[in-house]
MINU-741218 format. One record per atom (N, C-alpha, C): residue number from 1; residue in one letter; x, y, z. Coordinates in steps of 0.001 Angstrom, whole numbers, plus 500000, padded with zeros to 6 digits. Example, Ala and Ser with C-alpha at 12.3 -4.5 7.8 and 13.67 -1.06 7.14 Angstrom:
// residues 2
   i aa   east  north     up
   1  A 513190 494310 507800
   1  A 512300 495500 507800
   1  A 513200 496700 507800
   2  S 512850 497750 507080
   2  S 513670 498940 507140
   2  S 512900 500030 507870
***
This chain:
// residues 287
   i aa   east  north     up
   1  M 481055 489705 510409
   1  M 481452 489864 509010
   1  M 482856 489280 508814
   2  T 482995 488333 507878
   2  T 484299 487736 507633
   2  T 485219 488752 506984
   3  S 486558 488474 507054
   3  S 487515 489417 506483
   3  S 487332 489553 504983
   4  Q 486945 488430 504299
   4  Q 486744 488505 502847
   4  Q 485575 489415 502494
   5  I 484460 489252 503223
   5  I 483287 490093 502961
   5  I 483597 491545 503286
   6  K 484300 491753 504392
   6  K 484670 493115 504786
   6  K 485537 493770 503713
   7  T 486490 493020 503167
   7  T 487377 493574 502151
   7  T 486610 493921 500882
   8  V 485710 493025 500440
   8  V 484897 493300 499255
   8  V 484049 494545 499478
   9  F 483480 494665 500665
   9  F 482660 495836 501000
   9  F 483487 497119 500935
  10  L 484708 497081 501490
  10  L 485554 498276 501499
  10  L 486016 498645 500088
  11  L 486329 497655 499269
  11  L 486695 497952 497875
  11  L 485494 498526 497116
  12  A 484300 498042 497450
  12  A 483093 498610 496831
  12  A 482924 500074 497227
  13  L 483280 500408 498475
  13  L 483203 501803 498899
  13  L 484182 502670 498116
  14  L 485384 502165 497868
  14  L 486342 502912 497049
  14  L 485774 503148 495653
  15  S 485145 502127 495078
  15  S 484516 502291 493770
  15  S 483402 503329 493828
  16  A 482637 503312 494921
  16  A 481535 504271 495066
  16  A 482055 505701 495126
  17  I 483208 505907 495771
  17  I 483780 507258 495831
  17  I 484166 507731 494432
  18  I 484742 506840 493635
  18  I 485094 507193 492254
  18  I 483840 507589 491472
  19  I 482773 506795 491621
  19  I 481521 507077 490907
  19  I 480916 508401 491384
  20  M 480970 508657 492695
  20  M 480439 509917 493246
  20  M 481177 511109 492652
  21  L 482506 511031 492602
  21  L 483269 512139 492035
  21  L 482933 512332 490561
  22  G 482756 511218 489859
  22  G 482365 511326 488449
  22  G 481035 512032 488282
  23  G 480076 511703 489174
  23  G 478773 512356 489101
  23  G 478846 513830 489412
  24  L 479673 514197 490379
  24  L 479806 515606 490732
  24  L 480476 516405 489627
  25  M 481382 515771 488903
  25  M 482072 516472 487821
  25  M 481255 516524 486540
  26  G 480482 515449 486271
  26  G 479825 515383 484965
  26  G 478386 514939 484978
  27  G 477690 515027 486118
  27  G 476291 514644 486167
  27  G 476097 513175 485825
  28  R 474985 512869 485113
  28  R 474689 511477 484768
  28  R 475769 510884 483868
  29  T 476255 511683 482953
  29  T 477336 511207 482075
  29  T 478576 510875 482895
  30  G 478868 511719 483864
  30  G 480021 511474 484724
  30  G 479882 510200 485527
  31  V 478646 509906 486000
  31  V 478406 508669 486750
  31  V 478712 507462 485879
  32  V 478215 507495 484638
  32  V 478435 506362 483715
  32  V 479925 506189 483443
  33  L 480595 507301 483158
  33  L 482029 507228 482864
  33  L 482818 506757 484082
  34  A 482472 507262 485263
  34  A 483179 506874 486479
  34  A 482910 505414 486829
  35  F 481673 504945 486592
  35  F 481365 503526 486817
  35  F 482225 502652 485907
  36  G 482347 503079 484644
  36  G 483209 502340 483721
  36  G 484659 502351 484178
  37  L 485116 503514 484691
  37  L 486480 503624 485193
  37  L 486696 502694 486376
  38  A 485734 502693 487324
  38  A 485864 501828 488500
  38  A 485902 500358 488101
  39  L 485047 499975 487122
  39  L 485024 498586 486662
  39  L 486346 498209 486007
  40  I 486829 499107 485137
  40  I 488102 498845 484457
  40  I 489240 498749 485464
  41  M 489232 499622 486473
  41  M 490304 499614 487464
  41  M 490286 498345 488301
  42  N 489095 497865 488670
  42  N 489017 496644 489453
  42  N 489515 495441 488657
  43  V 489092 495357 487394
  43  V 489517 494238 486547
  43  V 490984 494399 486147
  44  G 491337 495613 485694
  44  G 492704 495851 485257
  44  G 493711 495718 486386
  45  S 493317 496160 487586
  45  S 494235 496060 488715
  45  S 494525 494614 489065
  46  Y 493545 493735 488860
  46  Y 493780 492319 489148
  46  Y 494939 491789 488313
  47  W 494983 492185 487040
  47  W 495992 491652 486136
  47  W 497270 492479 486102
  48  Y 497155 493800 486293
  48  Y 498312 494662 486035
  48  Y 498743 495521 487217
  49  S 498136 495341 488392
  49  S 498458 496219 489515
  49  S 499927 496119 489899
  50  D 500515 494916 489821
  50  D 501928 494788 490181
  50  D 502808 495597 489239
  51  K 502502 495552 487942
  51  K 503285 496321 486963
  51  K 503113 497823 487184
  52  I 501883 498237 487528
  52  I 501621 499663 487764
  52  I 502449 500154 488946
  53  V 502430 499405 490045
  53  V 503133 499840 491253
  53  V 504644 499794 491052
  54  L 505150 498747 490431
  54  L 506595 498658 490196
  54  L 507059 499798 489296
  55  S 506232 500138 488300
  55  S 506573 501261 487432
  55  S 506519 502582 488191
  56  M 505548 502720 489081
  56  M 505391 503936 489870
  56  M 506651 504228 490681
  57  Y 507290 503164 491176
  57  Y 508481 503330 492008
  57  Y 509793 503054 491255
  58  K 509686 502938 489931
  58  K 510857 502742 489074
  58  K 511674 501526 489503
  59  A 510965 500498 489949
  59  A 511643 499286 490405
  59  A 512150 498478 489219
  60  R 513289 497835 489413
  60  R 513813 496941 488372
  60  R 514148 495596 489008
  61  E 514056 494541 488219
  61  E 514327 493210 488736
  61  E 515818 493011 488940
  62  L 516161 492391 490048
  62  L 517555 492129 490399
  62  L 517944 490730 489944
  63  A 519048 490616 489243
  63  A 519588 489308 488879
  63  A 520232 488677 490112
  64  P 520241 487352 490206
  64  P 520828 486689 491376
  64  P 522273 487104 491652
  65  E 523059 487337 490603
  65  E 524456 487704 490817
  65  E 524606 489128 491348
  66  E 523572 489965 491212
  66  E 523641 491330 491733
  66  E 523460 491383 493249
  67  A 522635 490490 493771
  67  A 522353 490469 495215
  67  A 522162 489014 495645
  68  P 523260 488248 495688
  68  P 523131 486812 495982
  68  P 522515 486518 497343
  69  Y 522878 487329 498373
  69  Y 522320 487049 499697
  69  Y 520815 487297 499718
  70  L 520383 488385 499105
  70  L 518958 488704 499073
  70  L 518188 487598 498359
  71  H 518684 487157 497220
  71  H 518025 486069 496498
  71  H 517993 484793 497335
  72  K 519069 484538 498068
  72  K 519141 483323 498889
  72  K 518072 483332 499970
  73  I 517918 484471 500671
  73  I 516931 484488 501755
  73  I 515502 484479 501204
  74  V 515269 485119 500044
  74  V 513932 485058 499438
  74  V 513604 483610 499082
  75  E 514563 482905 498495
  75  E 514335 481502 498124
  75  E 514099 480634 499358
  76  E 514905 480833 500386
  76  E 514780 480032 501617
  76  E 513440 480268 502303
  77  L 513052 481524 502442
  77  L 511804 481839 503140
  77  L 510586 481428 502327
  78  A 510668 481555 501004
  78  A 509573 481085 500161
  78  A 509411 479571 500300
  79  H 510535 478864 500376
  79  H 510477 477406 500591
  79  H 509820 477092 501930
  80  N 510207 477841 502989
  80  N 509593 477633 504304
  80  N 508087 477864 504259
  81  A 507677 478826 503435
  81  A 506254 479176 503344
  81  A 505482 478271 502392
  82  G 506191 477463 501602
  82  G 505536 476562 500660
  82  G 504984 477259 499431
  83  I 505652 478332 498993
  83  I 505217 479048 497796
  83  I 506384 479147 496817
  84  P 506107 479402 495529
  84  P 507205 479615 494582
  84  P 508031 480838 494971
  85  K 509309 480837 494592
  85  K 510156 481983 494895
  85  K 509644 483214 494156
  86  P 509331 484312 494872
  86  P 508904 485538 494188
  86  P 510050 486163 493408
  87  R 509712 486994 492441
  87  R 510727 487802 491777
  87  R 511269 488820 492778
  88  V 512487 489257 492571
  88  V 513138 490190 493486
  88  V 513454 491476 492725
  89  C 512970 492603 493255
  89  C 513190 493897 492606
  89  C 513821 494878 493596
  90  V 514499 495876 493043
  90  V 515072 496940 493860
  90  V 514479 498272 493426
  91  V 514206 499119 494403
  91  V 513667 500456 494162
  91  V 514791 501467 494387
  92  P 515063 502345 493418
  92  P 516167 503302 493565
  92  P 515819 504451 494509
  93  E 515716 504126 495794
  93  E 515369 505106 496830
  93  E 516303 504943 498023
  94  E 516717 506064 498593
  94  E 517511 506024 499811
  94  E 516652 505691 501027
  95  A 515371 506037 500981
  95  A 514479 505734 502098
  95  A 514424 504217 502297
  96  P 514741 503716 503485
  96  P 514725 502270 503705
  96  P 513307 501751 503857
  97  N 512906 500844 502968
  97  N 511556 500303 503007
  97  N 511475 499075 502116
  98  A 510323 498411 502129
  98  A 510117 497211 501316
  98  A 508625 496988 501141
  99  F 508254 496306 500075
  99  F 506861 495932 499866
  99  F 506793 494682 498998
 100  A 505630 494065 498974
 100  A 505366 492926 498092
 100  A 504175 493274 497220
 101  T 504144 492708 496018
 101  T 503024 492942 495119
 101  T 502816 491701 494255
 102  G 501739 491700 493477
 102  G 501399 490544 492651
 102  G 500027 490001 493005
 103  R 499349 489406 492020
 103  R 497960 488990 492249
 103  R 497836 487674 493007
 104  N 498911 486864 493067
 104  N 498878 485597 493785
 104  N 500315 485134 494036
 105  P 500503 484081 494852
 105  P 501874 483636 495146
 105  P 502669 483242 493905
 106  E 501986 482799 492865
 106  E 502694 482394 491647
 106  E 503204 483580 490839
 107  N 502676 484764 491097
 107  N 503079 485967 490356
 107  N 503547 487072 491300
 108  A 504136 486689 492416
 108  A 504483 487663 493451
 108  A 505858 488283 493200
 109  V 506033 489467 493781
 109  V 507288 490205 493720
 109  V 507597 490727 495115
 110  V 508839 490592 495541
 110  V 509325 491256 496747
 110  V 510248 492374 496297
 111  A 509950 493599 496713
 111  A 510746 494762 496314
 111  A 511338 495425 497546
 112  V 512617 495749 497474
 112  V 513300 496445 498565
 112  V 513960 497693 498005
 113  T 514119 498704 498832
 113  T 514814 499911 498387
 113  T 516321 499723 498564
 114  E 517074 500541 497853
 114  E 518529 500508 498015
 114  E 518915 500872 499444
 115  G 518159 501791 500036
 115  G 518470 502240 501382
 115  G 518338 501164 502433
 116  I 517336 500280 502289
 116  I 517129 499254 503321
 116  I 518249 498233 503298
 117  M 518806 497988 502125
 117  M 519889 497016 502016
 117  M 521168 497530 502674
 118  R 521296 498851 502751
 118  R 522478 499432 503408
 118  R 522270 499599 504914
 119  L 521009 499779 505317
 119  L 520733 500090 506723
 119  L 520715 498860 507625
 120  L 520121 497775 507168
 120  L 519844 496640 508037
 120  L 520963 495606 508031
 121  S 521052 494897 509142
 121  S 521951 493745 509212
 121  S 521347 492599 508398
 122  P 522140 491582 508049
 122  P 521580 490443 507299
 122  P 520386 489798 507998
 123  E 520450 489648 509329
 123  E 519342 489026 510058
 123  E 518091 489906 510007
 124  E 518274 491222 510124
 124  E 517132 492147 510075
 124  E 516522 492170 508678
 125  L 517356 492151 507640
 125  L 516837 492110 506272
 125  L 516048 490831 506049
 126  R 516524 489751 506606
 126  R 515803 488474 506506
 126  R 514428 488579 507172
 127  G 514364 489270 508300
 127  G 513079 489457 508968
 127  G 512113 490273 508133
 128  V 512619 491314 507468
 128  V 511774 492149 506607
 128  V 511248 491339 505421
 129  V 512131 490572 504787
 129  V 511691 489743 503659
 129  V 510649 488727 504129
 130  A 510849 488166 505326
 130  A 509873 487219 505873
 130  A 508511 487883 506064
 131  H 508506 489139 506531
 131  H 507250 489890 506677
 131  H 506552 490017 505327
 132  E 507306 490376 504290
 132  E 506689 490554 502973
 132  E 506187 489227 502412
 133  I 506917 488160 502646
 133  I 506440 486847 502206
 133  I 505225 486436 503027
 134  G 505169 486914 504277
 134  G 503959 486694 505069
 134  G 502740 487312 504407
 135  H 502892 488517 503853
 135  H 501788 489134 503110
 135  H 501388 488270 501912
 136  I 502384 487724 501234
 136  I 502092 486880 500061
 136  I 501336 485627 500487
 137  V 501826 484958 501533
 137  V 501193 483734 502023
 137  V 499757 484012 502467
 138  N 499548 485139 503137
 138  N 498215 485498 503641
 138  N 497324 486118 502575
 139  R 497866 486244 501359
 139  R 497125 486770 500196
 139  R 496595 488181 500444
 140  D 497438 488995 501051
 140  D 497094 490399 501288
 140  D 497442 491285 500100
 141  I 498423 490887 499317
 141  I 499055 491836 498409
 141  I 498140 492286 497277
 142  L 497287 491389 496773
 142  L 496387 491796 495690
 142  L 495441 492885 496178
 143  I 494817 492660 497338
 143  I 493856 493625 497879
 143  I 494540 494955 498171
 144  Q 495730 494920 498796
 144  Q 496418 496157 499125
 144  Q 496836 496915 497870
 145  T 497265 496168 496838
 145  T 497692 496827 495608
 145  T 496505 497453 494884
 146  I 495395 496718 494787
 146  I 494194 497273 494145
 146  I 493719 498506 494905
 147  A 493702 498421 496236
 147  A 493281 499572 497041
 147  A 494198 500762 496801
 148  G 495503 500498 496656
 148  G 496443 501583 496394
 148  G 496224 502232 495044
 149  V 495997 501410 494008
 149  V 495753 501948 492666
 149  V 494461 502758 492641
 150  M 493399 502234 493280
 150  M 492131 502953 493298
 150  M 492229 504222 494139
 151  G 492973 504153 495233
 151  G 493177 505348 496042
 151  G 493884 506437 495263
 152  S 494885 506044 494457
 152  S 495585 507017 493615
 152  S 494631 507670 492621
 153  A 493716 506863 492061
 153  A 492737 507405 491114
 153  A 491811 508404 491798
 154  I 491414 508101 493030
 154  I 490521 509007 493768
 154  I 491213 510338 494031
 155  V 492475 510295 494427
 155  V 493218 511533 494662
 155  V 493312 512352 493376
 156  T 493599 511678 492254
 156  T 493699 512376 490966
 156  T 492368 513005 490575
 157  L 491275 512221 490702
 157  L 489948 512749 490361
 157  L 489574 513915 491274
 158  A 489906 513805 492546
 158  A 489581 514882 493485
 158  A 490320 516163 493125
 159  N 491574 516025 492703
 159  N 492338 517204 492280
 159  N 491732 517843 491038
 160  I 491313 517000 490082
 160  I 490660 517513 488872
 160  I 489354 518209 489240
 161  F 488586 517569 490151
 161  F 487305 518127 490561
 161  F 487492 519475 491240
 162  Q 488520 519564 492076
 162  Q 488787 520834 492760
 162  Q 489131 521923 491748
 163  F 489902 521574 490731
 163  F 490272 522546 489697
 163  F 489044 523000 488913
 164  T 488209 522025 488513
 164  T 487023 522391 487725
 164  T 486019 523172 488566
 165  A 485975 522881 489880
 165  A 485047 523616 490746
 165  A 485439 525080 490835
 166  I 486749 525330 490889
 166  I 487221 526711 491023
 166  I 487084 527475 489712
 167  F 487498 526809 488622
 167  F 487564 527527 487346
 167  F 486393 527229 486402
 168  G 485632 526166 486731
 168  G 484534 525836 485829
 168  G 483168 525947 486442
 169  G 483131 526359 487730
 169  G 481834 526582 488369
 169  G 481157 525336 488873
 170  G 481881 524186 488909
 170  G 481285 522955 489401
 170  G 480422 522294 488352
 171  N 479820 521145 488693
 171  N 478988 520390 487777
 171  N 477637 521071 487582
 172  R 477223 521140 486323
 172  R 475884 521635 486001
 172  R 475185 520582 485165
 173  D 474211 519897 485756
 173  D 473530 518839 485009
 173  D 472308 519402 484301
 174  E 471476 518449 483796
 174  E 470343 518870 482967
 174  E 469334 519722 483731
 175  E 469263 519518 485064
 175  E 468299 520281 485843
 175  E 468848 521633 486288
 176  G 470105 521929 485912
 176  G 470679 523219 486261
 176  G 471263 523289 487645
 177  G 471318 522125 488330
 177  G 471890 522122 489666
 177  G 473402 522139 489620
 178  G 473971 521922 490741
 178  G 475421 521864 490811
 178  G 475917 522374 492151
 179  L 477100 521989 492469
 179  L 477696 522430 493719
 179  L 478328 523801 493547
 180  N 478224 524619 494581
 180  N 478974 525859 494525
 180  N 480450 525543 494759
 181  P 481342 526442 494376
 181  P 482779 526132 494459
 181  P 483250 525730 495847
 182  I 482714 526356 496909
 182  I 483167 526024 498260
 182  I 482776 524593 498618
 183  A 481528 524207 498311
 183  A 481084 522843 498586
 183  A 481861 521839 497753
 184  A 482148 522206 496507
 184  A 482900 521309 495625
 184  A 484304 521085 496150
 185  I 484945 522159 496628
 185  I 486291 522021 497172
 185  I 486258 521145 498426
 186  A 485220 521312 499244
 186  A 485090 520487 500440
 186  A 484969 519016 500076
 187  M 484175 518716 499041
 187  M 484035 517330 498589
 187  M 485346 516804 498045
 188  A 486089 517650 497336
 188  A 487375 517235 496773
 188  A 488374 516905 497876
 189  L 488246 517564 499019
 189  L 489130 517269 500146
 189  L 488660 516048 500922
 190  L 487346 515891 501055
 190  L 486807 514799 501857
 190  L 486964 513446 501181
 191  A 486886 513409 499849
 191  A 486959 512125 499140
 191  A 488279 511402 499382
 192  P 489440 512068 499231
 192  P 490702 511377 499545
 192  P 490799 510964 501008
 193  M 490233 511792 501915
 193  M 490261 511439 503335
 193  M 489453 510165 503570
 194  A 488275 510066 502942
 194  A 487452 508862 503077
 194  A 488176 507655 502494
 195  A 488821 507842 501339
 195  A 489583 506750 500734
 195  A 490703 506302 501660
 196  G 491365 507263 502322
 196  G 492430 506918 503258
 196  G 491930 506105 504440
 197  L 490754 506472 504964
 197  L 490181 505714 506075
 197  L 489845 504292 505653
 198  I 489328 504133 504438
 198  I 488986 502796 503947
 198  I 490252 501955 503781
 199  Q 491290 502556 503189
 199  Q 492556 501835 503034
 199  Q 493136 501460 504392
 200  M 492994 502342 505372
 200  M 493480 502059 506716
 200  M 492749 500853 507301
 201  A 491432 500785 507086
 201  A 490663 499662 507598
 201  A 491077 498353 506940
 202  I 491441 498417 505666
 202  I 491883 497215 504958
 202  I 493244 496762 505479
 203  S 494129 497707 505740
 203  S 495544 497393 505933
 203  S 495959 497054 507353
 204  R 495431 497729 508356
 204  R 496030 497667 509694
 204  R 496101 496255 510274
 205  S 494994 495513 510235
 205  S 495003 494173 510824
 205  S 495935 493243 510066
 206  R 496102 493495 508760
 206  R 496960 492628 507949
 206  R 498432 492818 508298
 207  E 498821 493997 508799
 207  E 500209 494215 509181
 207  E 500575 493367 510399
 208  Y 499690 493308 511376
 208  Y 499948 492458 512533
 208  Y 500110 490997 512109
 209  L 499222 490549 511232
 209  L 499262 489154 510790
 209  L 500547 488863 510020
 210  A 500975 489807 509168
 210  A 502220 489613 508411
 210  A 503425 489593 509348
 211  D 503401 490406 510415
 211  D 504473 490353 511405
 211  D 504538 488966 512043
 212  D 503377 488439 512438
 212  D 503343 487123 513082
 212  D 503840 486040 512129
 213  T 503329 486075 510894
 213  T 503734 485069 509911
 213  T 505216 485188 509589
 214  G 505688 486415 509400
 214  G 507099 486633 509090
 214  G 508011 486143 510200
 215  A 507627 486402 511463
 215  A 508434 485953 512595
 215  A 508511 484433 512640
 216  E 507414 483767 512309
 216  E 507415 482306 512280
 216  E 508287 481780 511141
 217  L 508218 482435 509985
 217  L 508972 481963 508824
 217  L 510478 482100 509028
 218  C 510903 483224 509615
 218  C 512346 483434 509790
 218  C 512851 482876 511110
 219  G 511937 482610 512059
 219  G 512337 482055 513340
 219  G 513035 483030 514250
 220  Q 513023 484326 513905
 220  Q 513720 485336 514700
 220  Q 512833 486574 514872
 221  P 511865 486522 515792
 221  P 511005 487689 516002
 221  P 511787 488947 516365
 222  L 512890 488796 517120
 222  L 513655 489971 517534
 222  L 514390 490620 516362
 223  A 514739 489840 515348
 223  A 515380 490414 514160
 223  A 514396 491316 513426
 224  L 513149 490861 513302
 224  L 512126 491693 512666
 224  L 511819 492909 513527
 225  A 511771 492734 514854
 225  A 511534 493865 515756
 225  A 512642 494896 515625
 226  G 513893 494443 515542
 226  G 515008 495358 515379
 226  G 514945 496106 514067
 227  A 514538 495395 513005
 227  A 514397 496039 511697
 227  A 513325 497114 511735
 228  L 512182 496808 512358
 228  L 511101 497795 512446
 228  L 511543 499031 513226
 229  N 512323 498823 514274
 229  N 512811 499952 515067
 229  N 513708 500859 514232
 230  K 514645 500270 513486
 230  K 515527 501055 512630
 230  K 514752 501753 511512
 231  L 513803 501043 510914
 231  L 513031 501610 509802
 231  L 512156 502755 510284
 232  G 511592 502615 511481
 232  G 510759 503678 512026
 232  G 511541 504961 512243
 233  M 512765 504837 512762
 233  M 513587 506020 512990
 233  M 514028 506649 511673
 234  A 514349 505809 510687
 234  A 514865 506331 509416
 234  A 513766 506939 508548
 235  S 512541 506398 508642
 235  S 511481 506863 507744
 235  S 511114 508321 507997
 236  G 511243 508767 509232
 236  G 510950 510157 509538
 236  G 512014 511115 509053
 237  Q 513204 510591 508765
 237  Q 514309 511427 508321
 237  Q 514513 511391 506810
 238  I 514157 510252 506182
 238  I 514389 510090 504741
 238  I 513073 509673 504081
 239  P 512223 510617 503698
 239  P 510952 510254 503049
 239  P 511180 509764 501628
 240  M 510218 508988 501137
 240  M 510283 508518 499755
 240  M 510183 509701 498805
 241  Q 510935 509632 497702
 241  Q 510934 510704 496718
 241  Q 509943 510455 495588
 242  E 509653 509187 495319
 242  E 508753 508825 494232
 242  E 507486 508200 494785
 243  G 506525 507968 493899
 243  G 505331 507240 494273
 243  G 504185 508130 494704
 244  N 503232 507528 495405
 244  N 501997 508203 495767
 244  N 501599 507808 497177
 245  P 501160 508754 498013
 245  P 500744 508402 499378
 245  P 499645 507347 499427
 246  S 498866 507211 498347
 246  S 497776 506238 498340
 246  S 498269 504800 498313
 247  T 499560 504589 498089
 247  T 500101 503228 498082
 247  T 500884 502925 499352
 248  E 500796 503792 500353
 248  E 501630 503611 501542
 248  E 501319 502334 502292
 249  Q 500075 501803 502181
 249  Q 499731 500605 502931
 249  Q 500493 499382 502449
 250  M 501134 499471 501286
 250  M 501876 498337 500750
 250  M 503235 498156 501422
 251  F 503763 499201 502044
 251  F 505117 499160 502581
 251  F 505131 498589 503991
 252  I 506306 498109 504417
 252  I 506419 497520 505754
 252  I 506290 498584 506833
 253  V 506764 499803 506572
 253  V 506517 500932 507474
 253  V 506029 502109 506639
 254  T 505309 503025 507258
 254  T 504795 504192 506552
 254  T 505933 504948 505880
 255  P 505839 505182 504565
 255  P 506947 505819 503849
 255  P 507161 507286 504183
 256  M 506171 507938 504857
 256  M 506320 509346 505237
 256  M 506539 510244 504028
 257  F 505629 510136 503039
 257  F 505708 511016 501878
 257  F 505575 512468 502315
 258  A 504794 512684 503349
 258  A 504617 514038 503881
 258  A 504668 513952 505396
 259  H 505154 514975 506029
 259  H 505330 514970 507469
 259  H 504233 515775 508159
 260  G 503682 515189 509225
 260  G 502730 515923 510043
 260  G 501426 516187 509322
 261  G 500615 517078 509892
 261  G 499365 517488 509279
 261  G 498412 516331 509059
 262  M 497662 516438 507960
 262  M 496643 515447 507670
 262  M 497240 514086 507381
 263  A 498464 514042 506821
 263  A 499064 512765 506441
 263  A 499196 511830 507633
 264  S 499536 512365 508797
 264  S 499754 511524 509965
 264  S 498451 510995 510554
 265  L 497317 511614 510219
 265  L 496036 511192 510777
 265  L 495493 509939 510122
 266  F 495969 509613 508920
 266  F 495385 508518 508164
 266  F 496421 507444 507849
 267  S 497310 507182 508784
 267  S 498307 506144 508569
 267  S 497631 504790 508427
 268  T 498045 504041 507424
 268  T 497479 502718 507190
 268  T 498158 501654 508046
 269  H 499163 502043 508828
 269  H 499905 501086 509639
 269  H 499578 501270 511124
 270  P 499552 500160 511866
 270  P 499420 500292 513317
 270  P 500689 500895 513908
 271  P 500640 501403 515133
 271  P 501834 502016 515736
 271  P 503007 501038 515770
 272  L 504176 501523 515382
 272  L 505359 500665 515376
 272  L 505674 500121 516764
 273  E 505441 500943 517775
 273  E 505737 500503 519138
 273  E 504941 499247 519499
 274  E 503670 499205 519071
 274  E 502839 498034 519354
 274  E 503323 496825 518582
 275  R 503707 497019 517328
 275  R 504197 495902 516525
 275  R 505482 495336 517130
 276  I 506388 496214 517535
 276  I 507661 495778 518116
 276  I 507418 495046 519433
 277  Q 506517 495570 520272
 277  Q 506224 494938 521552
 277  Q 505640 493541 521351
 278  R 504759 493365 520377
 278  R 504170 492054 520104
 278  R 505245 491050 519693
 279  L 506200 491501 518874
 279  L 507281 490615 518442
 279  L 508196 490243 519610
 280  R 508458 491200 520490
 280  R 509290 490903 521660
 280  R 508594 489905 522581
 281  E 507295 490038 522729
 281  E 506548 489093 523539
 281  E 506551 487707 522904
 282  M 506484 487665 521582
 282  M 506554 486392 520875
 282  M 507906 485721 521123
 283  A 508982 486510 521060
 283  A 510312 485959 521309
 283  A 510442 485450 522743
 284  A 509895 486227 523699
 284  A 509981 485826 525112
 284  A 509221 484524 525376
 285  S 508108 484339 524679
 285  S 507306 483121 524884
 285  S 508000 481877 524359
 286  R 509022 482034 523520
 286  R 509732 480889 522965
 286  R 510852 480412 523869
 287  R 511215 481209 524855
 287  R 512337 480833 525720
 287  R 511958 479732 526699
***
């Protein structure tokens, strides 16, 4: 199965989860409404997913005079990659992190948090930007953003379903069936978990590829490895304050919205130690 077919299949599964929740909440009517929601989200996310995510994290566009070095490295690395210079945004968060969004290279955005600009050296920041431009070049960002938006919808629907199951007795369709509250709550918990597994399947292999592409673009695999090491240590201490766990696959390292428990079981990122080791091996092979 090619990566394109696999991705389409996984996005279809996310849509199916939305439709399933709609059916459980509202019977046949719920299925129709949820199908319409899934269709609208797939189409709408193509055009507006970047705006949705940037708004979710209260990101604002940075003028060149506000961050001249950041703009310079984005322009340089975009030139190396053969794509137009992406827009540059900053997220008002102390948690050091970065992500890219946009439906294609012509409409791409590179977003960094305030914290990452203070934490990393210029060379390490360049490596992080190269990683994000690697996602743009490899055309990962549209799929990851759509998956994040749909994942957020699934979590919201599951929460609504859990509430209605407890206080409304679950779905009762024309035949008088319906889930009992315990089964409904179980479904409300399982749906986000399934969505997380699907997002993980979409995201993990793309992180390795973005690391490889980013290291080639910046020419300094060890700078990116050093950045990942610092970001990994900081993310466990300074979690993101805004946003939604369903969008975590968009970031260069797991944002750690929640610590331990179920959140750690469904990380959309491969282990940082493996990513760092691969970059060090890449650097060693160049000597």
